[in-house]
N, C-alpha and C positions, 0 to 999 in steps of 0.2 A: 667925760667918757661917754663913748656910745656904743651902741651894742649892734651887733648885725648878726641877723639868725639866718644861719646856714642849713639846708636841707640836701642830705646826699642823696645821690641819682638813685641808690636802691630803695630808700624810704619812698622818694617820690613815683619810682615806677611800681611800687607796691600799691600805693594810693590810687595810681591809675587803674592797676588791675582790678581793684576792689569796686571801684565806680564802674568800670566796664561789667563786671558779672553781676552787679545790681542794675544793669539795664542802661545805664547814662551812656549814649552813643554820641553825643554832641555837645560841644562847649559854644555857649552862646557870646559872651564878651566877659571881661573881668571888671569892667566899670558899670555902674549902674546908668539904665537908658531908660528913656520915657517911649514904651513901644506906642501911646496911644497919640503922639505928635505925627501929623500927616508930613508926609514927605513933600518938600518944596516941588511946585510945578516946575517942569522943564520948559524951557524958554523955545517958542515955536522955530523953525527952520525958516532962515530968510529966503523969499525967493531969488533967485539967481546965484544963491550961493552955491558952494561946492556940495555936490551929492556924496553923502557918506559911503563910504566903499563896502560892498558887501562882504560879508566873511567868507573865506575860501571854505568849500566842504572839507570836512576832514578825509583823508585817505582811508577807507576802510581797511581794518587790520586783516592780513593775510590768514585764511584759513587753517586753523590750529590742527597739526595732525597728530592723534591721541594714539599711542601704541595699542596694540590690540592683545596683548597677553599682560599677566600681572606681572611677570618678571621684568619684562622690557619696559612696562609703563613704570616701575619703581626705580629701574636705571635712568631713565629719562626725566623722572622727577627729581634727580641727585645731579644732573648734568649740567653743563652749561648753558643748556638751552631751555632749562626751568625758568618760570616768572621769577623766582627769588634768586636767580643766579647772582644778579648785582647786589644782593642784600648782603650786609657785613655779618659775619657770625658764622657758626659751623652748621653744616647741612645735615640734618638727623633724618633718616628714612622709617619707614613702617618696621615694628618689631613683632615678634611673637610668630604664632601658626595660623597663617592664612586659611587652612583647612579646618580650624576648630570649630567653624560655622557661628562664632561669637566675634563681630568687629566692633572696637570701639575707636570712635573718632574724637580726638581733642583739637583744641583750637592751634596749637603752636608748642614748640619746646619751651621747657622753663628755663630760667636764667642761668642755672648751674649745671644744664643737661650737657652730657656729652655724646659722642657719635654713637656708643653702646647702649646707651640708657636715655628713654624718655620719661619725663614725670619724675625727677629727683627731688631731693631734699625731703622737707616735712610733706609737701602735697605727695611726693611719691610714696612714701609711709603709709598716709591715710588711702591712698588708691590700692596699695597692697593689701590693707585690712579690708577695704569694701570688696576686692576680689575674692579675698579668703572667705568673706561672708557668705559668698554664693557659690563655694566650692571651686573657685578657679584661682589662677595665678597667672603671671604674664606669660609663662611658656604655654597657657592653654585658652590665650585670646589673640586676636589679633590687633595690636595698638599701632594707630597710625595719627600722624599730625595734618591738620588743613593745610597748614603751609609747612614746608620744611626747613626753615630759617627763621629764629625769633627777630621781630623787627625790633629796632632799638627802642621806639616808642611803647612796645609792648602790646601794640593794637595793631591788628591788620589794616593796612591802608585801603581808605574807601574806594580808590579806584581799581584795587585788586581783587576785591570781595567777589565780584561777580564771575570773574575767571576762575579762581580759587575753589568756589562753590561747583562750577562744573567739572572742574577736575577729581573733587571729591566726590561727585556723583558718578563720574567715570571710574574711580577707584573702587567703589562700592559694587559697582557692575561686575568689574573685574574679579574681585575677591568673592562676590555672590556670597555672603554669609547671611545666616537663617535670620539671625537678629543682631540689630546694630545700637549701638548706644551711643549717643551723642552726648558730650559733656560741654558746658560753656555754651554762652550766647552764640558767638560767631559759627560753631560749629553747628548749633541747632538752626540757625537762620539757614546756612548752606544746604542742608538736607530738607529739612521741614518747613523753612520759609518764614520762621518767626522764632522769637525769643525762648529761653527755656521757661519762664515762669507761665507764658501762655501755651506752651506745647507739652509740658510735663503732666503726668497723672492718666497716660493713654497710649495704648499702641496705634501706631502711625504706619499704615501700609503706604509703601514709597514704590511706585512702578519703576522699572527700569528695563534696558534690552538684554539684561543677563539671561543666563539659561533658565532660571526659576521665574522671570518676569517681575517680582517684586520682593520688598525684605521689609520686616517688621521692625519699627524703629522706636527707641524710647529716649527722651531727654532728661538729662538730670543736671545738677549742679557740678561745676568744677571742685576737685577735692581744695583747691586754693581758697575758692569762696566759703566751702564749709569750715574751713580754718579759721577764717574771719567771723563767720558766723555758725556757732556750733549749733544753735537751736535748728538749724535747717538740715541738719543731719537725719533727724526723723523722717523727713519728708524725702531725704535721698534713699534712707532704708526702703523706702515705700517703692520707689522708682526701681531699685534694684529687684524688689520680688516681683515687680509687674514684669521686669525685664526675663527672669527666669522661669515664669509661670507658664507650665505647658513645654518648656524648652529642655531637652534632654539631650 
């Protein structure tokens, strides 16, 4: 008799989420490889041989027209013109009160999120407790996802990161919050330029072209990561205290 191990897609995706939050952003190979072995020398081109064709320069992308009001921006990000329009899944927009002065940027919708609620399930319950600890709730913050559709892999495609980061910064400029909390590595990289582990523990002043010119940013762990690593909750609480210090 044989035995075949099966891993369901939910478990597999959860494992990928954990490694992503831990900072692993690249898979090298599944099989062992000796990296010290030099690459074989390439054969020189023979004289008189065919000249290798030069690659055709890529056509530069058309200039992206970003709406200049928050309402128009949100409508555009959920339209068929958005970068995620071709992705399979539910499009979920920003939620809460944009005038609250406190914006929270997450990476993407959770697996079970619906159009009316970002960050649901166990991660959502923890987020609610985190907000309650600083005297807030979902109605008194502005919660927005970096990408509006959750990728099937649970990871933002590398070739879309730069564009989504640009759109996230435009979103912050239009929302003009006084403080911004970025949770998760992708959100931290989009706004601050580095992972949570390096960014947390200090206020970052990010300049933009909005009416106030800059916003103070705090980076912290995603609730999903905190569920996997409860010991990190103490550090997340320090981040929340930093977020609300001097903020009323």
